[in-house]
C-alpha positions as CSV (number, residue, x, y, z in Angstrom):
1,X,0.0,0.0,0.0
2,X,1.1,3.6,-0.6
3,X,2.1,5.5,2.5
4,X,-0.6,7.6,4.2
5,X,-0.3,11.4,4.4
6,X,0.6,11.1,8.1
7,X,3.4,8.6,7.4
8,X,4.7,10.7,4.6
9,X,4.9,13.8,6.8
10,X,6.6,11.8,9.6
11,X,9.2,10.4,7.2
12,X,9.9,13.8,5.7
13,X,10.4,15.2,9.2
14,X,12.7,12.4,10.3
15,X,14.8,12.5,7.1
16,X,15.3,16.3,7.1
17,X,18.9,16.1,8.4
18,X,19.9,13.3,6.0
19,X,18.2,15.2,3.2
20,X,20.4,18.3,3.7
21,X,23.5,16.2,4.4
22,X,23.0,14.4,1.1
23,X,23.0,17.5,-1.0
24,X,26.7,17.2,-1.6
25,X,28.2,20.3,0.0
26,X,32.0,20.3,0.0
27,X,33.4,19.6,3.4
28,X,31.8,18.4,6.6
29,X,30.1,21.7,7.5
30,X,27.1,23.1,5.7
31,X,27.3,26.8,4.7
32,X,25.0,29.2,6.5
33,X,21.6,29.0,4.8
34,X,19.9,32.2,3.8
35,X,16.3,32.0,4.9
36,X,13.8,34.4,3.3
37,X,10.3,35.2,4.6
38,X,7.4,34.3,2.4
39,X,6.7,38.0,1.7
40,X,9.2,40.6,0.7
41,X,11.3,38.3,-1.5
42,X,12.2,41.1,-3.9
43,X,13.2,43.5,-1.0
44,X,15.4,40.8,0.6
45,X,17.0,39.9,-2.7
46,X,17.8,43.5,-3.4
47,X,19.7,43.7,-0.1
48,X,21.6,40.5,-1.0
49,X,22.6,41.8,-4.4
50,X,23.8,45.1,-2.8
51,X,26.2,43.2,-0.7
52,X,28.1,41.8,-3.7
53,X,31.3,43.5,-4.8
54,X,29.9,43.8,-8.3
55,X,28.9,46.9,-10.3
56,X,25.5,45.7,-11.4
57,X,25.0,48.8,-13.5
58,X,28.1,48.5,-15.7
59,X,26.2,47.3,-18.7
60,X,23.1,49.5,-18.3
61,X,21.4,50.3,-21.5
62,X,22.3,47.0,-23.2
63,X,19.7,44.5,-24.4
64,X,20.3,40.7,-24.4
65,X,18.3,38.0,-26.0
66,X,17.6,34.9,-24.0
67,X,16.3,31.8,-25.8
68,X,15.3,28.4,-24.5
69,X,12.6,25.7,-24.1
70,X,9.2,26.1,-22.4
71,X,10.4,24.5,-19.2
72,X,10.1,24.9,-15.4
73,X,13.2,27.1,-15.5
74,X,11.9,29.5,-18.1
75,X,8.6,29.6,-16.3
76,X,10.3,30.4,-13.0
77,X,12.8,32.9,-14.3
78,X,10.5,35.0,-16.6
79,X,8.6,36.7,-13.8
80,X,11.8,37.8,-12.2
81,X,13.3,39.4,-15.3
82,X,12.0,42.9,-14.4
83,X,14.0,42.6,-11.2
84,X,17.2,41.9,-13.2
85,X,16.5,44.9,-15.4
86,X,15.9,47.1,-12.3
87,X,19.1,45.9,-10.8
88,X,21.4,46.1,-13.9
89,X,19.7,48.4,-16.4
90,X,20.0,45.5,-18.9
91,X,16.8,44.6,-20.8
92,X,16.1,40.9,-21.5
93,X,14.2,39.8,-24.6
94,X,13.0,36.2,-24.4
95,X,12.2,33.6,-27.0
96,X,10.9,30.3,-25.5
97,X,9.7,27.5,-27.7
98,X,8.3,24.0,-27.2
99,X,11.2,21.8,-26.1
100,X,11.3,19.5,-29.1
101,X,11.1,22.5,-31.5
102,X,13.8,24.4,-29.6
103,X,16.2,21.5,-29.4
104,X,16.0,21.0,-33.1
105,X,16.3,24.7,-34.0
106,X,19.0,26.0,-31.7
107,X,22.0,24.0,-33.3
108,X,21.0,25.3,-36.7
109,X,20.8,28.9,-35.4
110,X,24.1,28.7,-33.7
111,X,25.8,27.0,-36.7
112,X,24.8,29.9,-38.9
113,X,26.9,32.2,-36.7
114,X,24.1,34.6,-35.7
115,X,25.0,37.1,-33.0
116,X,21.8,36.2,-31.2
117,X,20.8,34.7,-28.9
118,X,23.2,36.1,-26.3
119,X,22.3,33.5,-23.7
120,X,20.5,30.3,-24.2
121,X,19.5,27.0,-22.7
122,X,21.5,24.1,-24.0
123,X,21.9,20.3,-23.7
124,X,24.2,19.1,-26.5
125,X,27.4,20.4,-24.8
126,X,30.0,18.5,-26.8
127,X,28.4,19.5,-30.1
128,X,28.4,23.2,-29.0
129,X,32.1,23.1,-27.9
130,X,33.4,21.3,-31.0
131,X,31.4,23.7,-33.1
132,X,32.8,26.7,-31.4
133,X,29.4,28.0,-30.5
134,X,29.9,28.3,-26.7
135,X,31.9,31.1,-25.0
136,X,34.5,29.7,-22.5
137,X,33.6,31.0,-19.1
138,X,36.5,30.5,-16.7
139,X,37.9,33.9,-17.5
140,X,34.5,35.5,-16.7
141,X,34.4,33.7,-13.3
142,X,37.9,35.0,-12.5
143,X,37.2,38.6,-13.6
144,X,36.7,40.5,-10.3
145,X,34.7,43.2,-12.1
146,X,32.1,40.6,-13.1
147,X,32.2,38.0,-10.3
148,X,32.4,38.2,-6.6
149,X,33.3,34.5,-5.9
150,X,32.9,34.8,-2.2
151,X,29.4,36.2,-2.6
152,X,28.4,33.8,-5.4
153,X,29.6,30.9,-3.1
154,X,30.1,27.9,-5.4
155,X,30.4,25.6,-2.3
156,X,26.6,26.1,-2.1
157,X,26.1,24.3,-5.4
158,X,25.1,20.7,-5.5
159,X,28.0,18.3,-6.0
160,X,26.7,17.2,-9.3
161,X,26.2,20.8,-10.5
162,X,29.8,21.7,-9.6
163,X,31.1,18.7,-11.7
164,X,28.6,18.8,-14.6
165,X,29.9,21.8,-16.7
166,X,33.6,21.0,-16.4
167,X,35.0,20.0,-19.7
168,X,38.0,17.6,-20.1
169,X,40.4,20.5,-20.2
170,X,39.0,22.1,-17.1
171,X,37.2,24.8,-18.9
172,X,33.5,25.7,-18.3
173,X,31.3,26.6,-21.2
174,X,28.0,26.6,-19.4
175,X,26.2,27.4,-16.1
176,X,23.9,24.7,-14.7
177,X,20.4,26.1,-14.0
178,X,18.3,23.1,-12.9
179,X,18.7,19.7,-11.4
180,X,16.6,16.7,-12.4
181,X,16.6,12.9,-12.3
182,X,14.3,10.3,-13.6
183,X,11.7,9.6,-10.9
184,X,8.8,7.2,-10.4
185,X,5.4,8.8,-10.1
186,X,2.6,6.9,-8.5
187,X,-1.2,7.3,-8.4
188,X,-1.5,5.9,-4.9
189,X,-5.3,5.5,-5.2
190,X,-4.8,3.3,-8.3
191,X,-2.4,1.1,-6.5
192,X,-4.4,1.0,-3.3
193,X,-7.5,0.0,-5.2
194,X,-5.8,-3.3,-5.9
195,X,-3.8,-3.6,-2.8
196,X,-0.5,-3.1,-4.7
197,X,2.8,-2.0,-3.0
198,X,5.1,0.6,-4.4
199,X,7.4,-1.3,-6.8
200,X,11.1,-1.3,-6.1
201,X,12.6,-3.7,-8.7
202,X,12.0,-3.8,-12.4
203,X,10.2,-7.1,-12.1
204,X,8.0,-5.6,-9.4
205,X,7.4,-2.6,-11.7
206,X,6.2,-4.8,-14.5
207,X,3.9,-6.9,-12.3
208,X,2.4,-3.8,-10.6
209,X,1.9,-2.0,-14.0
210,X,0.1,-5.0,-15.4
211,X,-2.0,-5.4,-12.3
212,X,-2.9,-1.7,-12.2
213,X,-3.9,-1.4,-15.8
214,X,-7.6,-1.1,-16.5
215,X,-9.8,-0.2,-19.6
216,X,-9.6,3.4,-18.6
217,X,-6.1,3.6,-17.2
218,X,-2.7,2.4,-18.3
219,X,-0.4,0.7,-15.8
220,X,2.6,2.9,-16.7
221,X,3.5,5.7,-19.1
222,X,7.0,6.5,-20.4
223,X,8.5,8.2,-23.4
224,X,8.8,6.1,-26.5
225,X,8.8,8.5,-29.5
226,X,11.5,7.8,-32.0
227,X,13.7,10.9,-31.3
228,X,16.6,11.9,-29.1
229,X,14.5,14.0,-26.8
230,X,12.7,10.9,-25.6
231,X,15.8,9.1,-24.3
232,X,16.1,10.0,-20.5
233,X,13.9,7.3,-19.0
234,X,15.2,4.6,-21.3
235,X,18.8,5.6,-20.5
236,X,18.1,5.1,-16.8
237,X,17.1,1.6,-17.6
238,X,20.4,1.0,-19.5
239,X,22.5,2.5,-16.7
240,X,20.6,0.5,-14.0
241,X,21.2,-2.8,-15.9
242,X,24.9,-2.0,-15.9
243,X,25.2,-0.6,-19.4
244,X,26.3,2.7,-20.9
245,X,25.4,4.8,-23.9
246,X,29.0,5.3,-25.2
247,X,32.2,3.4,-24.9
248,X,35.5,4.9,-23.8
249,X,36.5,5.2,-27.4
250,X,33.4,7.3,-28.1
251,X,31.5,4.6,-30.0
252,X,27.9,3.7,-29.3
253,X,27.6,1.1,-26.5
254,X,24.0,0.1,-26.6
255,X,24.6,-3.2,-28.5
256,X,25.7,-4.6,-25.2
257,X,23.9,-7.5,-23.4
258,X,23.1,-5.1,-20.6
259,X,21.5,-2.5,-22.9
260,X,19.5,-5.2,-24.8
261,X,18.1,-6.6,-21.5
262,X,17.3,-3.1,-20.3
263,X,15.4,-2.1,-23.5
264,X,13.6,-5.5,-23.5
265,X,12.2,-4.7,-20.1
266,X,11.4,-1.1,-21.1
267,X,9.4,-2.5,-24.1
268,X,7.6,-5.1,-22.1
269,X,6.4,-2.5,-19.6
270,X,5.0,-0.3,-22.4
271,X,3.7,-3.0,-24.7
272,X,2.0,-5.0,-21.9
273,X,0.9,-2.1,-19.6
274,X,1.4,1.1,-21.4
275,X,-1.1,3.5,-23.1
276,X,-2.4,3.1,-26.6
277,X,-0.1,4.8,-29.2
278,X,2.7,5.0,-26.7
279,X,5.2,5.0,-29.6
280,X,4.2,8.7,-30.1
281,X,4.8,9.6,-26.4
282,X,7.1,12.5,-25.5
283,X,7.2,13.9,-22.0
284,X,4.2,16.1,-22.7
285,X,2.0,13.1,-23.2
286,X,3.5,11.2,-20.2
287,X,2.9,14.1,-17.9
288,X,-0.6,14.8,-19.2
289,X,-1.6,11.2,-18.7
290,X,-0.4,11.2,-15.1
291,X,-2.0,14.6,-14.4
292,X,-5.4,13.4,-15.8
293,X,-5.3,10.1,-13.9
294,X,-5.0,8.1,-17.2
295,X,-2.0,6.1,-15.9
296,X,-1.3,4.5,-12.6
297,X,2.5,5.2,-12.8
298,X,4.9,7.1,-14.9
299,X,8.7,7.6,-15.0
300,X,10.0,11.0,-16.0
301,X,11.7,14.1,-14.8
302,X,11.6,15.0,-11.1
303,X,10.9,18.6,-12.2
304,X,7.3,17.6,-12.9
305,X,6.5,17.3,-9.2
306,X,5.3,20.9,-9.1
307,X,2.7,20.4,-11.7
308,X,1.7,17.0,-10.4
309,X,1.1,18.4,-6.9
310,X,-0.8,21.5,-8.1
311,X,-4.6,21.0,-7.8
312,X,-5.2,23.6,-10.5
313,X,-3.4,21.5,-13.0
314,X,-3.6,18.0,-11.6
315,X,-6.5,15.6,-10.9
316,X,-4.1,13.5,-8.8
317,X,-2.5,16.2,-6.7
318,X,-3.8,14.7,-3.4
319,X,-2.9,11.1,-4.2
320,X,0.3,11.5,-6.1
321,X,3.3,9.7,-4.7
322,X,7.0,9.9,-5.6
323,X,9.6,7.1,-5.3
324,X,13.1,6.0,-6.2
325,X,13.9,4.8,-9.7
326,X,13.6,1.0,-9.9
327,X,16.6,-1.4,-9.7
328,X,17.7,-4.9,-10.3
329,X,17.7,-7.2,-7.3
330,X,20.7,-6.7,-5.1
331,X,21.9,-3.7,-7.1
332,X,21.5,0.1,-6.8
333,X,19.4,2.0,-9.3
334,X,21.3,4.4,-11.6
335,X,18.7,6.8,-13.0
336,X,19.6,9.2,-15.7
337,X,20.2,12.7,-14.3
338,X,21.0,16.0,-15.9
339,X,21.4,19.6,-15.3
340,X,19.9,21.9,-17.9
341,X,22.6,24.4,-18.6
342,X,22.7,27.9,-20.0
343,X,25.5,29.2,-22.2
344,X,26.8,32.5,-23.6
345,X,27.1,32.5,-27.4
346,X,30.6,32.9,-28.8
347,X,29.1,35.2,-31.4
348,X,27.3,37.5,-28.9
349,X,28.1,41.2,-29.0
350,X,27.0,41.4,-25.3
351,X,29.0,38.5,-23.8
352,X,29.7,40.2,-20.4
353,X,26.2,41.3,-19.9
354,X,25.0,37.8,-20.8
355,X,27.3,36.3,-18.3
356,X,26.2,38.8,-15.6
357,X,22.6,37.6,-16.3
358,X,23.6,34.0,-15.8
359,X,25.4,34.9,-12.6
360,X,22.3,36.7,-11.3
361,X,20.0,33.9,-12.4
362,X,22.0,31.2,-10.6
363,X,22.9,33.3,-7.5
364,X,21.6,32.4,-4.0
365,X,18.9,35.1,-3.8
366,X,17.5,34.4,-7.3
367,X,17.6,30.6,-6.7
368,X,15.7,31.0,-3.5
369,X,13.0,32.9,-5.4
370,X,12.8,30.4,-8.2
371,X,12.8,27.5,-5.7
372,X,9.8,29.1,-3.9
373,X,8.0,28.7,-7.2
374,X,8.9,25.0,-7.1
375,X,12.0,24.9,-9.4
376,X,14.6,22.3,-8.5
377,X,17.6,24.6,-8.7
378,X,21.3,23.8,-8.4
379,X,21.8,25.2,-4.9
380,X,21.8,23.6,-1.4
381,X,20.3,26.7,0.2
382,X,17.4,26.6,-2.2
383,X,16.8,22.9,-1.8
384,X,16.9,23.3,1.9
385,X,14.4,26.2,2.1
386,X,10.9,25.7,3.5
387,X,9.4,27.6,0.5
388,X,10.9,25.0,-1.9
389,X,9.6,22.0,0.1
390,X,6.2,23.6,0.3
391,X,6.1,24.2,-3.4
392,X,7.8,21.1,-4.6
393,X,6.5,18.7,-1.9
394,X,8.6,17.1,0.8
395,X,8.2,13.5,-0.5
396,X,8.9,14.6,-4.1
397,X,12.1,16.4,-3.0
398,X,13.2,13.4,-1.0
399,X,12.7,11.1,-4.0
400,X,14.4,13.5,-6.4
401,X,17.4,13.8,-4.1
402,X,17.7,10.0,-3.7
403,X,17.7,9.7,-7.5
404,X,20.3,12.4,-7.9
405,X,22.5,10.7,-5.4
406,X,22.3,7.4,-7.1
407,X,22.9,8.8,-10.6
408,X,26.2,8.4,-12.4
409,X,27.4,11.9,-13.5
410,X,30.2,10.5,-15.6
411,X,27.9,8.1,-17.7
412,X,25.4,11.0,-18.2
413,X,28.2,13.4,-19.2
414,X,29.7,10.8,-21.6
415,X,26.6,10.9,-23.8
416,X,25.5,14.4,-23.3
417,X,28.9,15.9,-24.0
418,X,29.7,13.7,-27.0
419,X,30.2,15.8,-30.1
420,X,27.7,13.5,-31.9
421,X,25.3,13.3,-29.0
422,X,22.2,14.2,-30.9
423,X,22.8,11.6,-33.6
424,X,23.6,8.9,-31.1
425,X,20.5,9.7,-29.0
426,X,18.3,9.7,-32.1
427,X,19.6,6.3,-33.3
428,X,19.2,4.9,-29.8
429,X,15.6,6.0,-29.5
430,X,14.7,4.8,-33.0
431,X,15.8,1.4,-31.8
432,X,13.8,1.6,-28.6
433,X,10.7,2.7,-30.5
434,X,11.1,-0.3,-32.8
435,X,11.2,-2.7,-29.8
436,X,8.3,-1.0,-28.0
437,X,6.1,-1.1,-31.2
438,X,6.9,-4.8,-31.6
439,X,8.6,-4.3,-35.0
440,X,11.8,-5.8,-33.8
441,X,13.2,-7.6,-30.8
442,X,15.8,-5.8,-28.6
443,X,18.4,-8.3,-29.8
444,X,17.9,-7.2,-33.3
445,X,17.0,-3.5,-32.9
446,X,19.7,-2.3,-30.4
447,X,22.8,-3.6,-32.3
448,X,21.4,-2.1,-35.5
449,X,20.8,1.2,-33.7
450,X,24.3,1.2,-32.4
451,X,25.7,0.6,-35.9
452,X,23.6,3.5,-37.2
453,X,25.0,5.7,-34.5
454,X,28.6,4.6,-35.2
455,X,28.1,5.2,-38.9
456,X,27.0,8.8,-38.0
457,X,30.0,9.2,-35.7
458,X,32.4,8.0,-38.5
459,X,30.7,10.5,-40.9
């Protein structure tokens, strides 16, 4: 049975110390957390910015263009942009698109050498670096006229966020802006109706999904569309089965026995207990099915917790549960994790103003404000704040943290930072889609997918 509301609250209270300890702060002592009252966020933030040894007005009069996906980060940062303009005198023009559309369009735009956008959300890090699209940022961090490192306090960043943007040569070309890991969402009423426990292993997940499925509700929903943007849940299966997306020599690794077994399980879940037309599912459909009580379980980004727990958007707000990613018996789950990152364009004519914006957007005071809106930021102080836990949900935060802790940053970076990341991800998910649809077995589809990816790598 799913835990009762009382037991959830008790568990959240008991685990608070371990929750904060697990956030990955360097050293044994946590930094002093900045606690903001529920009212007066803007006033308190203004005081915090005034304490920085930064001339916030040094680029007054400039205008920067910010582009990205329609995403929890863009939703959280947009209402605060007038505060940035008041602080700096820099105007921000935004252009946010549906995620699939944006991810397809931004490489084309950058490859053309346009001087806009100035700052942008980005995922295919290796492609951007090899293409010369991303401005190196280490010099900006060390520039005392731009950055007050003591005030910015990088020790307050999650351990994964500190490691994520560092390239092999030690340079940073991006600033992490969110934290997310694949998380199991549960409609506790659907499981309770059939006296089903919260599944922990992959076999239990399959049995539970099949048992929970009805004529009106699928047992589980996950992404299966044949495109690179659908890969995160399936990559978590591959990692948890002991596989990887790329080998050390940079070739595709999903022809391995581990990957084949992982995708076979992924396909069995969706073919036996998934929704109709699941082969067309992106994250939008997965989230909508869960919000509308059309699926008993789903696996997707921990960042969806805010929408799931919002009664104005969700029919399952009161009965939604959040749990750790499933695992093989006797082994630890390895969910896919990532940090959305924001970059400065190497062609921008307002590079320093764009960097100042990213510094502001990821600072403690701004992160506390976005966290109060339910955004899973990259900062310990924000994750630890009462406002974040109230907005995101204590159980959701606990599950997200557990999944972030279990994730393998190196395996995630290996694929995300690969110069041919997009082609590899596309090939992988085409193979997954073929298995989910029943067109091919995993033993046939995944080696063929790996060969397609390797052919693309070879050019």
